[in-house]
C-alpha positions as CSV (number, residue, x, y, z in Angstrom):
1,M,-14.3,16.5,1.7
2,L,-13.1,19.9,0.6
3,S,-15.5,21.8,-1.6
4,D,-13.0,24.1,-3.2
5,R,-10.7,21.1,-4.2
6,K,-7.6,23.0,-3.0
7,P,-4.9,20.7,-1.7
8,L,-4.2,20.9,2.1
9,R,-1.2,22.7,3.2
10,P,1.7,20.4,4.1
11,E,1.7,21.4,7.8
12,V,-2.0,20.5,8.0
13,L,-1.4,17.1,6.5
14,A,1.4,16.5,8.9
15,A,-0.7,17.4,11.9
16,L,-3.7,15.3,10.6
17,S,-1.5,12.2,10.0
18,Q,-0.5,12.3,13.7
19,V,-4.1,12.4,15.1
20,P,-4.6,8.9,16.7
21,E,-8.0,8.4,15.1
22,V,-6.6,9.2,11.6
23,A,-3.6,7.0,12.2
24,K,-5.9,4.2,13.2
25,A,-8.1,4.6,10.2
26,T,-5.0,4.7,7.9
27,R,-3.6,1.5,9.5
28,Q,-7.0,-0.2,8.9
29,V,-6.8,0.6,5.2
30,A,-3.2,-0.7,5.1
31,N,-4.3,-3.9,6.8
32,A,-7.1,-4.3,4.3
33,I,-4.6,-3.8,1.5
34,R,-2.3,-6.5,3.0
35,R,-5.3,-8.9,3.5
36,D,-6.4,-8.5,-0.1
37,A,-2.8,-8.7,-1.5
38,R,-2.4,-12.0,0.4
39,R,-5.5,-13.3,-1.1
40,L,-4.4,-12.3,-4.6
41,A,-0.8,-13.4,-4.4
42,R,0.3,-16.5,-6.2
43,K,0.7,-19.4,-3.8
44,Q,3.6,-21.7,-4.5
45,T,5.3,-22.0,-1.2
46,G,3.2,-19.5,0.7
47,N,6.2,-17.4,1.6
48,L,5.1,-14.3,-0.4
49,R,1.7,-14.3,1.2
50,K,3.1,-14.8,4.7
51,N,5.7,-12.0,4.4
52,L,3.4,-9.2,3.3
53,Q,3.8,-6.6,6.1
54,V,2.4,-3.3,7.2
55,E,5.0,-0.9,8.6
56,R,4.4,2.4,10.4
57,V,6.9,5.0,9.3
58,Y,7.4,8.6,10.5
59,D,8.9,10.8,7.8
60,P,10.9,13.6,9.6
61,Q,11.1,15.7,6.4
62,T,7.4,16.0,5.9
63,R,6.5,15.2,9.6
64,R,3.9,12.7,8.4
65,V,3.0,9.3,9.8
66,K,2.6,6.8,7.0
67,F,1.8,3.1,6.7
68,I,3.7,1.1,4.1
69,V,2.5,-2.2,2.8
70,G,5.2,-4.4,1.3
71,W,7.2,-7.6,1.4
72,G,9.4,-8.4,4.3
73,P,13.1,-9.5,3.8
74,A,12.2,-13.1,3.4
75,A,10.1,-12.2,0.3
76,W,12.6,-9.8,-1.2
77,Y,11.5,-11.1,-4.7
78,G,7.9,-9.8,-4.3
79,W,8.4,-6.9,-6.6
80,M,9.6,-9.4,-9.4
81,V,6.4,-11.4,-9.0
82,E,4.3,-8.2,-9.0
83,A,5.9,-6.7,-12.1
84,G,7.2,-9.8,-13.9
85,T,10.6,-10.5,-15.3
86,E,12.1,-11.4,-18.6
87,D,11.2,-15.0,-18.0
88,T,7.9,-14.7,-16.1
89,P,4.8,-12.7,-16.7
90,P,3.6,-10.2,-14.0
91,A,1.3,-11.5,-11.3
92,P,0.1,-8.3,-9.7
93,H,-1.4,-8.6,-6.2
94,L,-0.2,-5.6,-4.2
95,V,-1.2,-2.8,-6.7
96,P,-4.7,-4.3,-7.3
97,A,-5.2,-4.5,-3.6
98,A,-4.2,-0.9,-3.1
99,I,-6.5,0.2,-6.0
100,K,-9.4,-1.9,-4.5
101,N,-9.0,-0.1,-1.1
102,G,-8.7,3.4,-2.6
103,A,-5.0,3.9,-1.8
104,V,-4.0,4.5,-5.4
105,T,-5.8,5.5,-8.6
106,P,-5.9,2.9,-11.4
107,P,-4.0,3.9,-14.5
108,P,-6.0,5.3,-17.3
109,G,-7.5,2.5,-19.4
110,G,-6.1,0.0,-16.9
111,D,-7.9,-3.1,-15.8
112,S,-8.7,-3.1,-12.1
Protein backbone atom coordinates (compact mmCIF):
# COMPACT_ATOMS: atom_id res chain seq x y z
CA MET A 1 0.00 0.00 0.00
CA LEU A 2 1.29 3.44 -0.84
CA SER A 3 1.70 5.72 2.14
CA ASP A 4 1.47 9.00 0.20
CA ARG A 5 -1.79 7.96 -1.55
CA LYS A 6 -0.50 9.25 -4.91
CA PRO A 7 -1.80 7.29 -7.90
CA LEU A 8 0.71 5.11 -9.70
CA ARG A 9 1.97 6.34 -13.04
CA PRO A 10 0.26 4.65 -16.02
CA GLU A 11 3.47 3.02 -17.21
CA VAL A 12 4.01 1.48 -13.76
CA LEU A 13 0.46 0.10 -13.73
CA ALA A 14 0.98 -1.29 -17.23
CA ALA A 15 4.19 -3.04 -16.20
CA LEU A 16 2.65 -4.41 -12.99
CA SER A 17 -0.38 -5.78 -14.83
CA GLN A 18 1.92 -7.96 -16.92
CA VAL A 19 3.85 -9.52 -14.04
CA PRO A 20 2.78 -13.20 -13.99
CA GLU A 21 2.12 -13.24 -10.24
CA VAL A 22 -0.03 -10.09 -10.46
CA ALA A 23 -1.96 -11.46 -13.44
CA LYS A 24 -2.54 -14.72 -11.55
CA ALA A 25 -3.82 -12.91 -8.46
CA THR A 26 -6.06 -10.71 -10.60
CA ARG A 27 -7.48 -13.76 -12.39
CA GLN A 28 -8.19 -15.34 -9.00
CA VAL A 29 -10.25 -12.30 -8.00
CA ALA A 30 -12.09 -12.43 -11.35
CA ASN A 31 -12.82 -16.14 -10.82
CA ALA A 32 -14.13 -15.39 -7.31
CA ILE A 33 -16.42 -12.72 -8.75
CA ARG A 34 -17.71 -15.19 -11.35
CA ARG A 35 -18.27 -17.85 -8.67
CA ASP A 36 -20.20 -15.46 -6.42
CA ALA A 37 -22.19 -14.01 -9.33
CA ARG A 38 -23.21 -17.53 -10.35
CA ARG A 39 -24.39 -18.20 -6.81
CA LEU A 40 -26.37 -14.94 -6.71
CA ALA A 41 -27.86 -15.14 -10.22
CA ARG A 42 -31.52 -16.02 -10.63
CA LYS A 43 -31.99 -19.57 -11.72
CA GLN A 44 -34.76 -20.20 -14.19
CA THR A 45 -33.07 -22.21 -16.91
CA GLY A 46 -29.52 -22.02 -15.54
CA ASN A 47 -28.30 -20.39 -18.75
CA LEU A 48 -27.33 -17.12 -17.08
CA ARG A 49 -25.27 -18.88 -14.41
CA LYS A 50 -23.63 -21.22 -16.90
CA ASN A 51 -22.60 -18.39 -19.24
CA LEU A 52 -20.81 -16.10 -16.81
CA GLN A 53 -17.24 -15.92 -18.10
CA VAL A 54 -13.82 -14.52 -17.26
CA GLU A 55 -11.93 -13.12 -20.22
CA ARG A 56 -8.29 -12.00 -20.28
CA VAL A 57 -7.91 -8.82 -22.32
CA TYR A 58 -4.84 -6.84 -23.29
CA ASP A 59 -5.53 -3.14 -23.83
CA PRO A 60 -2.92 -1.89 -26.33
CA GLN A 61 -3.74 1.75 -25.59
CA THR A 62 -2.95 1.50 -21.84
CA ARG A 63 -0.70 -1.57 -22.25
CA ARG A 64 -2.52 -3.23 -19.36
CA VAL A 65 -3.67 -6.81 -18.93
CA LYS A 66 -7.22 -6.94 -17.58
CA PHE A 67 -9.69 -9.64 -16.67
CA ILE A 68 -13.32 -9.00 -17.50
CA VAL A 69 -16.19 -10.89 -15.89
CA GLY A 70 -19.40 -10.89 -17.89
CA TRP A 71 -22.01 -12.86 -19.76
CA GLY A 72 -21.17 -14.88 -22.83
CA PRO A 73 -23.12 -14.58 -26.10
CA ALA A 74 -25.68 -17.19 -25.03
CA ALA A 75 -26.61 -14.99 -22.05
CA TRP A 76 -26.69 -11.68 -23.93
CA TYR A 77 -29.65 -10.62 -21.77
CA GLY A 78 -27.62 -10.74 -18.52
CA TRP A 79 -27.39 -6.98 -18.26
CA MET A 80 -31.21 -6.75 -18.41
CA VAL A 81 -31.51 -9.18 -15.50
CA GLU A 82 -28.84 -7.25 -13.58
CA ALA A 83 -30.35 -3.80 -14.12
CA GLY A 84 -34.01 -4.65 -14.68
CA THR A 85 -36.30 -3.51 -17.45
CA GLU A 86 -39.60 -1.71 -17.74
CA ASP A 87 -41.38 -4.96 -16.98
CA THR A 88 -39.04 -6.71 -14.54
CA PRO A 89 -37.28 -5.52 -11.40
CA PRO A 90 -33.49 -5.67 -11.21
CA ALA A 91 -31.88 -8.88 -9.95
CA PRO A 92 -28.28 -7.79 -9.39
CA HIS A 93 -25.73 -10.55 -9.17
CA LEU A 94 -22.59 -9.38 -10.99
CA VAL A 95 -22.20 -6.00 -9.26
CA PRO A 96 -22.77 -7.39 -5.74
CA ALA A 97 -20.19 -10.11 -6.47
CA ALA A 98 -17.69 -7.49 -7.64
CA ILE A 99 -18.32 -5.38 -4.53
CA LYS A 100 -17.95 -8.42 -2.25
CA ASN A 101 -14.57 -9.23 -3.82
CA GLY A 102 -13.27 -5.65 -3.67
CA ALA A 103 -13.26 -5.02 -7.41
CA VAL A 104 -15.61 -2.03 -7.19
CA THR A 105 -16.65 0.35 -4.44
CA PRO A 106 -20.29 0.25 -3.36
CA PRO A 107 -22.29 3.35 -4.19
CA PRO A 108 -22.75 5.83 -1.33
CA GLY A 109 -25.72 4.79 0.76
CA GLY A 110 -26.07 1.61 -1.34
CA ASP A 111 -26.94 -1.72 0.14
CA SER A 112 -24.23 -4.30 -0.39
